[in-house]
Backbone as numpy.savetxt, mean C-alpha at the origin, in Angstrom:
# Nx Ny Nz CAx CAy CAz Cx Cy Cz
0.10 17.79 -15.77 -1.16 17.44 -15.13 -2.06 16.72 -16.10
-2.65 15.66 -15.67 -3.49 14.87 -16.55 -4.77 15.60 -16.92
-5.20 15.43 -18.17 -6.44 16.05 -18.60 -7.59 15.04 -18.59
-7.29 13.78 -18.24 -8.33 12.76 -18.19 -9.31 13.08 -17.07
-10.58 12.87 -17.36 -11.58 13.04 -16.32 -11.63 11.77 -15.49
-12.00 11.92 -14.21 -12.01 10.77 -13.33 -12.94 9.67 -13.83
-14.05 10.07 -14.45 -15.04 9.08 -14.85 -14.52 8.19 -15.97
-13.47 8.63 -16.66 -12.99 7.81 -17.77 -11.49 7.60 -17.74
-10.86 7.86 -16.59 -9.40 7.76 -16.51 -8.97 6.30 -16.59
-7.98 6.03 -17.45 -7.54 4.65 -17.62 -6.56 4.24 -16.53
-5.93 5.22 -15.89 -5.00 4.93 -14.81 -5.74 5.07 -13.49
-6.02 3.96 -12.84 -6.85 3.98 -11.64 -6.10 4.49 -10.42
-4.79 4.76 -10.54 -4.03 5.24 -9.41 -3.85 6.75 -9.39
-4.43 7.45 -10.37 -4.31 8.90 -10.31 -5.43 9.58 -11.09
-5.66 10.82 -10.77 -6.56 11.65 -11.57 -6.07 13.09 -11.40
-6.58 14.01 -12.18 -6.05 15.37 -12.17 -6.54 16.17 -10.98
-5.79 17.21 -10.65 -6.21 18.10 -9.57 -7.52 18.79 -9.91
-7.75 19.06 -11.20 -9.03 19.67 -11.60 -10.20 18.79 -11.18
-10.06 17.49 -11.41 -11.10 16.56 -11.00 -11.27 16.56 -9.49
-10.12 16.61 -8.80 -10.14 16.59 -7.35 -10.87 17.80 -6.79
-10.53 19.00 -7.28 -11.16 20.21 -6.77 -12.64 20.27 -7.16
-12.96 19.70 -8.33 -14.35 19.65 -8.75 -15.15 18.79 -7.76
-14.55 17.68 -7.35 -15.21 16.80 -6.38 -15.35 17.50 -5.03
-14.31 18.24 -4.63 -14.35 18.93 -3.34 -15.42 20.02 -3.29
-15.75 20.59 -4.45 -16.74 21.66 -4.47 -18.12 21.17 -4.06
-18.34 19.88 -4.22 -19.61 19.29 -3.79 -19.34 17.88 -3.28
-18.69 17.74 -2.11 -18.27 16.43 -1.62 -19.42 15.44 -1.46
-20.62 15.91 -1.14 -21.73 15.01 -0.92 -22.12 14.29 -2.21
-21.91 14.96 -3.33 -22.29 14.36 -4.61 -21.38 13.19 -4.98
-20.17 13.19 -4.43 -19.20 12.16 -4.79 -19.72 10.77 -4.45
-20.39 10.66 -3.36 -20.83 9.34 -2.91 -22.27 9.02 -3.29
-22.91 9.91 -4.05 -24.28 9.64 -4.48 -24.32 8.55 -5.53
-25.24 7.61 -5.41 -25.37 6.58 -6.45 -25.68 7.23 -7.80
-25.01 6.76 -8.83 -25.29 7.26 -10.17 -24.45 8.44 -10.59
-23.70 9.04 -9.66 -22.85 10.17 -10.04 -21.71 9.68 -10.93
-21.34 10.47 -11.93 -20.29 10.07 -12.85 -18.93 10.53 -12.37
-18.56 10.06 -11.20 -17.20 10.27 -10.69 -16.69 8.90 -10.24
-15.39 8.72 -10.33 -14.83 7.40 -10.05 -14.79 7.11 -8.56
-14.65 5.83 -8.24 -14.46 5.43 -6.85 -13.17 6.04 -6.32
-12.21 6.26 -7.20 -10.95 6.86 -6.77 -11.19 8.25 -6.20
-12.05 9.04 -6.89 -12.36 10.37 -6.39 -13.05 10.29 -5.04
-13.94 9.33 -4.90 -14.63 9.14 -3.62 -13.62 8.82 -2.52
-12.62 8.01 -2.87 -11.61 7.65 -1.87 -10.78 8.86 -1.47
-10.54 9.77 -2.41 -9.79 10.98 -2.08 -10.52 11.78 -1.02
-11.84 11.93 -1.21 -12.63 12.67 -0.24 -12.65 11.92 1.09
-12.77 10.60 1.01 -12.80 9.76 2.21 -11.49 9.87 2.98
-10.38 10.02 2.25 -9.07 10.13 2.89 -8.83 11.50 3.53
-9.74 12.44 3.34 -9.60 13.72 4.02 -9.64 14.93 3.12
-10.15 14.78 1.90 -10.29 15.92 1.01 -8.95 16.58 0.72
-8.95 17.89 0.68 -7.75 18.63 0.34 -6.61 18.34 1.31
-6.94 18.11 2.57 -5.90 17.80 3.56 -5.12 16.54 3.19
-5.77 15.65 2.44 -5.13 14.39 2.08 -3.90 14.59 1.20
-3.83 15.74 0.52 -2.64 16.03 -0.30 -1.40 16.15 0.56
-1.58 16.35 1.87 -0.45 16.51 2.78 -0.34 15.33 3.74
-1.09 14.26 3.49 -0.98 13.07 4.32 0.39 12.42 4.15
0.88 11.71 5.16 2.15 11.00 5.02 2.12 10.04 3.84
3.20 10.04 3.06 3.29 9.14 1.92 2.98 9.79 0.60
2.55 11.05 0.60 2.24 11.76 -0.64 3.46 12.56 -1.07
4.00 12.23 -2.22 5.16 12.96 -2.73 4.69 14.22 -3.45
5.64 15.07 -3.82 5.31 16.29 -4.56 4.61 15.94 -5.87
5.14 14.93 -6.57 4.54 14.53 -7.85 3.13 14.00 -7.64
2.92 13.23 -6.56 1.57 12.75 -6.24 0.62 13.92 -6.07
1.07 14.93 -5.32 0.22 16.09 -5.05 -0.13 16.82 -6.34
0.85 16.96 -7.22 0.61 17.66 -8.48 -0.37 16.90 -9.38
-0.39 15.57 -9.25 -1.26 14.76 -10.11 -2.54 14.34 -9.40
-2.71 14.76 -8.16 -3.91 14.39 -7.42 -3.93 12.93 -7.03
-2.77 12.30 -6.94 -2.70 10.87 -6.63 -2.43 10.71 -5.14
-3.48 10.46 -4.37 -3.30 10.41 -2.92 -3.81 9.11 -2.32
-4.02 8.11 -3.15 -4.38 6.79 -2.66 -3.46 5.76 -3.31
-2.76 4.99 -2.50 -1.89 3.93 -3.00 -2.22 2.66 -2.22
-2.48 1.60 -2.94 -2.89 0.35 -2.28 -1.71 -0.34 -1.61
-1.96 -0.88 -0.42 -0.94 -1.57 0.37 -1.52 -2.89 0.88
-0.86 -3.99 0.56 -1.24 -5.30 1.08 -0.33 -5.66 2.24
-0.93 -5.92 3.40 -0.18 -6.34 4.59 -0.49 -7.82 4.83
0.56 -8.65 4.84 0.39 -10.09 5.10 1.11 -10.42 6.40
0.33 -10.69 7.43 0.87 -10.93 8.77 -0.09 -11.84 9.54
0.42 -12.97 10.04 -0.46 -13.93 10.71 -0.79 -13.55 12.15
0.08 -12.77 12.80 -0.18 -12.32 14.17 -1.27 -11.25 14.15
-2.44 -11.58 14.69 -3.59 -10.67 14.58 -3.34 -9.33 15.27
-2.67 -9.34 16.41 -2.40 -8.08 17.12 -1.44 -7.20 16.32
-0.38 -7.81 15.79 0.59 -7.06 14.99 -0.06 -6.56 13.70
-0.89 -7.40 13.10 -1.58 -7.00 11.87 -2.47 -5.78 12.13
-3.22 -5.80 13.23 -4.08 -4.67 13.58 -3.26 -3.41 13.86
-2.11 -3.59 14.53 -1.24 -2.44 14.82 -0.72 -1.81 13.53
-0.34 -2.65 12.57 0.15 -2.14 11.29 -0.95 -1.42 10.52
-2.14 -2.00 10.53 -3.27 -1.38 9.84 -3.57 -0.01 10.45
-3.62 0.05 11.77 -3.91 1.32 12.46 -2.81 2.35 12.22
-1.58 1.87 12.10 -0.46 2.78 11.88 -0.55 3.45 10.51
-0.94 2.68 9.50 -0.97 3.21 8.13 -2.33 3.82 7.75
-3.34 3.65 8.58 -4.68 4.12 8.22 -4.74 5.62 7.90
-4.06 6.50 8.67 -4.16 7.95 8.37 -3.28 8.41 7.21
-2.66 7.49 6.50 -1.70 7.85 5.46 -2.32 7.75 4.07
-1.46 7.87 3.08 -1.85 7.77 1.68 -2.36 6.36 1.34
-2.02 5.36 2.15 -2.29 3.98 1.78 -3.73 3.54 2.06
-4.28 2.85 1.07 -5.52 2.11 1.23 -5.11 0.68 1.52
-5.55 0.14 2.66 -4.96 -1.09 3.18 -5.82 -2.31 2.92
-5.14 -3.38 2.51 -5.74 -4.71 2.39 -4.88 -5.63 3.24
-5.51 -6.50 4.01 -4.74 -7.35 4.93 -5.11 -8.81 4.76
-4.12 -9.67 5.02 -4.33 -11.12 4.96 -3.51 -11.77 6.05
-4.03 -12.88 6.58 -3.36 -13.57 7.68 -2.61 -14.82 7.21
-2.82 -15.22 5.95 -2.16 -16.42 5.45 -1.96 -16.30 3.94
-1.21 -17.26 3.40 -0.87 -17.24 1.98 -2.12 -17.31 1.10
-3.03 -18.18 1.45 -4.25 -18.37 0.65 -5.08 -17.09 0.56
-5.26 -16.42 1.69 -6.04 -15.17 1.70 -5.31 -14.07 0.95
-3.98 -14.05 1.05 -3.20 -13.04 0.31 -3.38 -13.22 -1.19
-3.39 -14.46 -1.65 -3.58 -14.74 -3.08 -4.96 -14.25 -3.54
-5.97 -14.41 -2.70 -7.32 -13.95 -3.03 -7.34 -12.44 -3.22
-6.64 -11.72 -2.34 -6.56 -10.25 -2.47 -5.88 -9.89 -3.78
-4.77 -10.54 -4.08 -4.01 -10.26 -5.30 -4.87 -10.52 -6.54
-5.61 -11.59 -6.53 -6.44 -11.94 -7.69 -7.57 -10.94 -7.91
-8.10 -10.37 -6.82 -9.23 -9.44 -6.93 -8.80 -8.03 -7.29
-7.58 -7.67 -6.93 -7.12 -6.30 -7.13 -6.76 -6.05 -8.59
-7.09 -4.84 -9.07 -6.66 -4.41 -10.40 -5.32 -3.70 -10.34
-5.03 -3.10 -9.19 -3.74 -2.45 -8.99 -3.23 -2.78 -7.60
-1.92 -2.82 -7.45 -1.29 -2.98 -6.14 0.04 -2.26 -6.19
0.19 -1.26 -5.36 1.42 -0.46 -5.39 2.46 -0.94 -4.38
1.99 -1.41 -3.21 2.90 -1.81 -2.14 2.46 -3.11 -1.49
3.44 -3.85 -0.97 3.14 -5.06 -0.20 4.16 -5.16 0.94
3.66 -5.55 2.10 4.51 -5.78 3.27 4.23 -7.21 3.73
5.25 -8.07 3.65 5.05 -9.50 3.85 5.84 -10.02 5.06
5.15 -10.78 5.89 5.80 -11.52 6.98 6.43 -12.77 6.36
7.58 -13.21 6.91 8.24 -14.38 6.31 7.59 -15.69 6.72
7.08 -15.78 7.94 6.48 -17.02 8.42 4.97 -16.86 8.56
4.24 -17.45 7.63 2.78 -17.39 7.64 2.23 -18.78 7.31
1.02 -19.10 7.76 0.42 -20.38 7.37 -0.03 -20.35 5.91
-0.05 -21.52 5.28 -0.52 -21.60 3.90 -2.01 -21.30 3.82
-2.75 -21.75 4.82 -4.19 -21.50 4.90 -4.57 -21.38 6.36
-5.81 -21.01 6.62 -6.27 -20.86 8.00 -6.15 -22.18 8.76
-5.49 -22.12 9.90 -5.34 -23.32 10.73 -4.14 -24.18 10.39
-3.43 -23.85 9.32 -2.27 -24.65 8.92 -1.03 -24.23 9.70
0.01 -25.06 9.61 1.27 -24.76 10.29 1.98 -23.60 9.58
2.83 -22.90 10.35 3.60 -21.81 9.77 4.63 -22.33 8.78
4.84 -21.57 7.72 5.86 -21.93 6.75 6.40 -20.66 6.09
7.54 -20.79 5.41 8.13 -19.63 4.75 7.55 -19.50 3.34
6.48 -18.70 3.24 5.80 -18.50 1.97 6.08 -17.12 1.38
6.97 -16.36 2.01 7.21 -14.98 1.59 7.71 -14.91 0.15
8.72 -15.70 -0.19 9.29 -15.65 -1.54 8.27 -16.10 -2.58
7.48 -17.11 -2.24 6.45 -17.59 -3.15 5.41 -16.50 -3.39
5.07 -15.80 -2.32 4.10 -14.71 -2.42 4.68 -13.55 -3.22
5.97 -13.29 -3.03 6.67 -12.26 -3.81 6.50 -12.54 -5.30
6.70 -13.80 -5.69 6.57 -14.17 -7.11 5.16 -13.94 -7.63
4.17 -14.27 -6.83 2.77 -14.09 -7.23 2.45 -12.61 -7.43
2.95 -11.77 -6.52 2.73 -10.33 -6.63 3.43 -9.78 -7.86
4.70 -10.16 -8.03 5.50 -9.66 -9.15 4.95 -10.11 -10.50
4.34 -11.29 -10.53 3.78 -11.81 -11.77 2.61 -10.95 -12.27
1.74 -10.52 -11.33 0.58 -9.73 -11.72 0.85 -8.23 -11.68
1.68 -7.81 -10.73 1.97 -6.38 -10.55 3.49 -6.17 -10.56
4.12 -6.20 -11.74 5.58 -6.10 -11.80 6.16 -4.80 -11.25
5.32 -3.75 -11.15 5.81 -2.48 -10.63 5.53 -2.31 -9.14
4.93 -3.32 -8.52 4.64 -3.24 -7.08 5.95 -3.20 -6.29
5.92 -2.46 -5.20 7.10 -2.31 -4.36 6.89 -3.19 -3.12
7.72 -4.25 -3.05 7.50 -5.30 -2.04 8.57 -5.23 -0.94
8.09 -5.19 0.30 8.95 -5.17 1.48 8.66 -6.39 2.34
9.64 -6.82 3.13 9.45 -7.94 4.04 9.76 -7.48 5.47
8.86 -7.83 6.38 9.07 -7.59 7.82 9.21 -8.97 8.43
10.46 -9.42 8.61 10.72 -10.83 8.81 11.56 -11.13 10.05
11.40 -12.36 10.54 12.22 -12.84 11.65 13.51 -13.47 11.15
13.46 -14.05 9.95 14.64 -14.72 9.39 14.97 -14.11 8.02
15.48 -12.89 8.04 15.72 -12.17 6.79 16.75 -12.88 5.91
17.68 -13.62 6.50 18.73 -14.27 5.72 18.18 -15.39 4.85
16.99 -15.88 5.14 16.40 -16.98 4.37 15.58 -16.49 3.18
15.37 -15.18 3.08 14.61 -14.63 1.97 15.54 -14.37 0.79
15.15 -14.85 -0.39 16.05 -14.83 -1.55 15.63 -13.86 -2.65
14.43 -13.33 -2.57 13.94 -12.44 -3.63 14.44 -11.02 -3.42
14.44 -10.21 -4.50 14.96 -8.83 -4.40 13.95 -7.84 -3.80
13.67 -8.03 -2.52 12.77 -7.10 -1.83 13.39 -5.71 -1.80
12.54 -4.70 -1.85 13.06 -3.33 -1.78 13.58 -3.02 -0.39
13.02 -3.69 0.61 13.48 -3.50 1.98 13.27 -4.77 2.78
14.31 -5.20 3.50 14.21 -6.33 4.41 14.32 -5.78 5.83
13.24 -5.85 6.55 13.19 -5.25 7.88 13.16 -6.36 8.92
14.16 -6.41 9.76 14.33 -7.48 10.74 13.42 -7.22 11.94
12.49 -8.15 12.19 11.57 -8.01 13.32 12.32 -8.02 14.66
13.44 -8.70 14.69 14.19 -8.81 15.95 14.93 -7.53 16.30
15.08 -6.65 15.33 15.84 -5.42 15.56 15.03 -4.15 15.40
13.90 -4.22 14.71 13.17 -3.01 14.36 11.69 -3.10 14.72
11.17 -2.00 15.23 9.77 -1.93 15.59 8.92 -1.60 14.35
7.60 -1.63 14.52 6.73 -1.30 13.39 6.87 0.18 13.01
7.39 1.00 13.93 7.62 2.40 13.59 8.66 2.51 12.48
9.65 1.62 12.50 10.68 1.62 11.46 10.08 1.17 10.13
9.15 0.22 10.19 8.44 -0.23 8.99 7.67 0.95 8.39
6.99 1.67 9.25 6.22 2.84 8.82 7.13 3.85 8.13
8.24 4.17 8.77 9.16 5.17 8.22 9.69 4.75 6.85
10.00 3.46 6.71 10.57 3.01 5.45 9.56 3.10 4.31
8.34 2.63 4.54 7.33 2.66 3.48 6.90 4.09 3.15
6.76 4.93 4.17 6.40 6.32 3.92 7.52 7.02 3.16
8.77 6.76 3.54 9.90 7.37 2.84 9.93 6.95 1.38
9.66 5.67 1.12 9.64 5.19 -0.25 8.51 5.86 -1.03
7.35 5.96 -0.42 6.20 6.56 -1.09 6.43 8.04 -1.38
7.20 8.70 -0.53 7.49 10.12 -0.72 8.76 10.34 -1.53
9.35 9.25 -2.00 10.58 9.33 -2.82 11.74 9.96 -2.07
11.90 9.55 -0.82 13.03 10.02 -0.01 13.83 8.81 0.46
14.99 9.05 1.06 15.85 7.97 1.53 15.70 7.79 3.04
15.97 6.57 3.50 15.81 6.27 4.92 16.74 5.13 5.30
17.32 5.22 6.49 18.23 4.18 6.96 17.56 3.43 8.10
17.46 2.11 7.98 16.81 1.30 9.02 17.70 0.11 9.38
17.79 -0.18 10.67 18.54 -1.35 11.11 20.00 -1.34 10.71
20.57 -0.14 10.54 21.96 -0.03 10.15 22.21 -0.23 8.68
21.15 -0.47 7.90 21.29 -0.69 6.46 20.70 0.48 5.70
21.49 1.08 4.84 21.01 2.20 4.04 20.11 1.66 2.92
18.90 2.15 2.90 17.98 1.78 1.83 17.77 3.01 0.96
17.76 2.80 -0.33 17.57 3.91 -1.26 16.60 3.48 -2.34
15.56 4.29 -2.58 14.56 3.88 -3.58 14.99 4.27 -4.97
């Protein structure tokens, strides 16, 4: 268990259970301006306090280290599908960032200090109003360049055209967003899951 205090923790993706329980003892203080607790601690309370330790996507190790927020970037140009994915993952361990095109996705990547997960559509416009193009592999490179430990998945219509080593290639023509949910949650919980007839192992 980490002994770092939240206010000075160098790893922004985790803090100790002691810090977590300290924050829970006075949840209102967490969000007070000027309080010496990290935004991460505030997010833990926002995600549901102690109950968040049992949210989907929290592994045993996460629970022991008080790590219950993992950033997820969703890149999907279909607004209805993007909203469905956001709503699906909202009650989980994931803090969600979404983009509808390559340009907006790059802006999110540039602003973020950490990124643990990414779910990328294969056909997205380069910018708002532009024609659709296959920017998934290019986006994979951008993510990997800044966040080499990020776990990148693709939810694609043309999986055979993707050339990068995605952790999971999920075929839109064969699998619903429920399968996407199961795969990412399984990965986050360090378990195995089979989707679309293909065994995936983290």
